[in-house]
N, C-alpha and C positions, 0 to 999 in steps of 0.2 A: 646304784645298780648298774652292772656293765651293759654296754650296748650289744645288739645282735652281732656286730662285727667283732667285738672283743671275744664273745663266746665262740664264734666261728673260727677266729684266729687261734684261740687256745686249742680247740678241737683239731684243727689242721696241724698245728705244731706237734701235738701228741701223736697224731697219725704218722707224720713225717719221721718223728723220733723212733717209733717202733719199726717202721719200714726200713729206716737206715740201719738199725741194729740187726735186722734180719739179713740185709744186704751185706753187712760187714761179716757176719757169721758165714754166709754163703761164699763170700770172696775168700775167706780163710780156708774153707774146705776145698774150694776149687784150686787154690794155691798149693795146698797139700797134695792134691791129685797131680798137679803139674810137676811138683818136686819128685813125686814117685816115678814119673815118666823120665824126667831129665832135670837133675839139680842145676847143672851149669846153664842150660837154656832158660830155666825159670829165673835164675838170678839175673841173667843178662836182660831178659824181657821186663821183669819188674823194675830193675834199675833204670832202664831206658824210659819207662813211663814217668817215674818220679823226677828224672833229670830234665825231661821235656816239660814236666808239669810245674817245676819250681818257678820259672819266669811268669807263668800264668797266675800264680798266687799273688803277684803284685797287683793284679786287677781287683782283688778282693775288696780293698778299701774303696775303690771307685764304684764297684757294684753295690756295696753296702750303702754308700752315700746316695746313689740314685734310688735305691730301694727305700731308704728312710724318707727321702724327699717326696717320692711319689705316694708313699703311705700317708705322709703328713698332709699333702694336698687333697688326698682322698677324704681324710678326716675333716678337712676344712670345707670341702664341698658338701659333705653329709650334714655338717653343723649348719652351714649356710642355708641349706634347703629346709631343715627342721625349724630354724629360727624364723625364716621368711614365712613359712606356712603358719606357724603359731602366732606371728605378730603382723600378719598381712594388713589388717585394719589399721593398726598403730603406725606401720611404715607408710601406708597410704596417706594418713593424716599429716605426717611429717614430710611427705613427698620424698621418701628415701627408697622407694621400690626400685627405681632405676639404678641407684648407686649400689644397692645390694645385688642386683642382677649383674652389674659390671664386675663386682668383687667375685661373685661366683664364677663368672665366665673366665676371669683371670686365673683362678685356681684350676679350672678345667684345662686351660691351655698348658699351664705348668705341670699339671698331672700327666697330660698326654706326652709332653716332652720327656719328662723323667721316666715315665713308664716305658716309653719306646727305647730309651737308652739302656734302662735296666734289663729289659728282656732281650735286647740285642746282645749285650755282653754276657748275660745269663745263658743264652743259647750257645754262644761260642765256647764258654767255659764248660758247659755240660757235655758238649759233643767232642771236646778236645781229647779226653782219655781214649775214647773209641777210635778217633782218627789216628792217634799215636799208636794205639794197639794194632791197627791195620798195617801201618807202615812198618812197625817192629816185626810183626808176624810174617809179613811179606819178605823182609830182609832175612829173617831166620830160615824161612823155607828155601830161599835162593842159596844161602850159604850152606845149609844142610845138604841140599841137593848136589852142590858143587863138591863139597868135601866129604859127603856120605857120613855125617855126624850121627844120624839117627834114622832108624828104618821108617819107611813111608807110613805104615799103619800107626805107629806111635806119634809121628809128626802130625798126622791128621787129628788124632785125639788131643794132642797138645794144643794145636791151633784152635780147636773148638773151645777147649777149656779156657784158654787165654783170652779169647774174644769175649767169653761170658764174664770174665773178671773185669775186662775193660768196660763192658756194658754196666756192670754193677757200680764201678767207680764213677761212671758218668751220672748214674742215678743218685748216688750218695752225694756227689758234688752239687747237683741241682737241689737236693733236699736241704743241704746245709745252707745254701744261699737263701732258700725260702724260709728256713728257720731263723736266720739272722733278721730277715725282713719282718717276720712275725713276732720278734722278741718284744716289741713295744706292747702289742696286744696281750702277750702273756704276762708282762709286768703289771699291766692294768688289771688283768683278771686276778693275779696273785694279791694285789693290793686290796681288791674287793673281798677276796676270800679270807684275808687276814684281819679285816676290819672287825672291831668288837661289835657284837649284836646289841643294839639298844633295847633296854627293857621298857 
């Protein structure tokens, strides 16, 4: 039977999946609205985001590695606590309480290190599309003002829509990182669901 963490992980994964799908649909509609205002500005703005974002994709492997490690140590901490509580008398007789405590403490330290690294990189990656969007829209506003490429009212509407697209991309980015981290819990849950029922 799956643990509470497996069930919670599967539930969170499904919630993130549905939320990401809604954000993708919302982003496509916002992009269509931007294209209606100005096709050329939209192409320039969207292209700039993806060009800046490509180098950041190289951090995906590192983020996933830290995520898997911290999830692994979390599982080890949970298992260590459960085993220690269930077998406290037996461990006391064998004089192994101290060694189990040290083992658990080691996993806590490794968990803290990997979790800190994961969330640091996760935060940078999640905020990056929004940061690039601000830089891009500022450049577009300055260029448009100088060369009178688009009227101010349309530029204001375009800026708002584009910032919303960037916010959506940041949230999608964060959700994908969480979904990768939770993939182990989902696989465990799937394995349990596909197990044949014993008669």
